[in-house]
C-alpha positions in Angstrom: 44.1 126.1 77.6 47.6 125.0 77.0 48.1 121.6 75.3 44.6 121.3 74.0 44.3 120.7 70.3 42.3 123.3 68.5 39.9 122.0 65.8 41.6 122.3 62.5 40.0 124.2 59.7 38.3 122.1 57.0 39.9 122.0 53.6 37.9 123.0 50.5 37.4 119.3 49.7 36.2 118.5 53.2 33.7 121.4 53.1 32.4 120.2 49.7 32.0 116.7 51.1 30.2 118.0 54.1 27.8 120.0 52.0 27.2 117.0 49.8 26.5 114.9 52.9 24.0 117.5 54.2 22.2 117.5 50.9 22.0 113.7 50.8 20.6 113.7 54.3 18.0 116.3 53.4 17.0 114.3 50.3 16.7 111.1 52.3 14.5 112.9 54.8 12.2 114.2 52.0 12.0 110.8 50.5 11.1 109.2 53.8 8.4 111.8 54.5 6.9 111.2 51.0 7.1 107.4 51.3 5.3 107.6 54.6 2.3 109.1 52.8 2.2 106.3 50.2 -0.7 103.9 50.8 0.8 100.8 49.3 4.2 99.9 48.0 4.9 97.0 45.6 8.4 95.5 45.2 9.3 93.3 42.3 12.6 91.4 43.0 14.5 88.4 42.0 18.0 87.0 42.7 18.6 86.5 39.0 18.7 88.8 36.1 16.7 88.6 32.9 13.6 87.1 34.4 11.2 90.0 33.6 11.2 92.1 36.8 11.0 95.4 34.9 8.4 94.1 32.6 6.3 92.8 35.5 6.7 96.1 37.4 5.7 98.2 34.3 2.7 96.0 33.7 1.6 96.2 37.3 1.9 100.0 37.2 -0.1 100.2 34.0 -2.8 97.9 35.4 -3.1 100.1 38.6 -3.4 103.3 36.5 -6.1 101.7 34.4 -8.0 101.1 37.6 -7.7 104.8 38.4 -4.8 104.6 40.9 -2.0 107.1 41.0 1.3 105.3 40.4 5.0 106.2 40.7 7.6 103.7 39.6 11.3 103.6 40.6 13.9 101.1 39.7 17.4 100.2 40.2 19.5 97.6 38.6 23.1 96.3 38.1 24.5 96.8 34.7 21.8 98.9 33.1 19.0 101.3 33.8 15.8 99.2 33.6 12.5 100.5 32.6 12.9 103.5 30.3 13.5 101.3 27.2 10.2 99.6 27.8 8.3 102.9 28.2 9.8 104.7 25.2 12.6 106.6 27.0 12.8 109.0 30.0 10.1 111.5 30.4 11.2 115.1 30.5 
């Protein structure tokens, strides 16, 4: 029809961003599905840095594994990647 705007073609950058967004959504869906199967989740948190959160989390994980439980640990931090330095580096 006259006067109607046709959708503009996406630029290469916009296509790349769209593909990245699709991959992120797929990953989020996979993580959500896997987390739904986890029986128990433990969060170690504090509003202050340097109080031993990573140490506590690693010790809890080790204690659970010694009891025969399967454990996965994940961490995030501001300023540094916590955890690997306490476990002897990243596993490959």
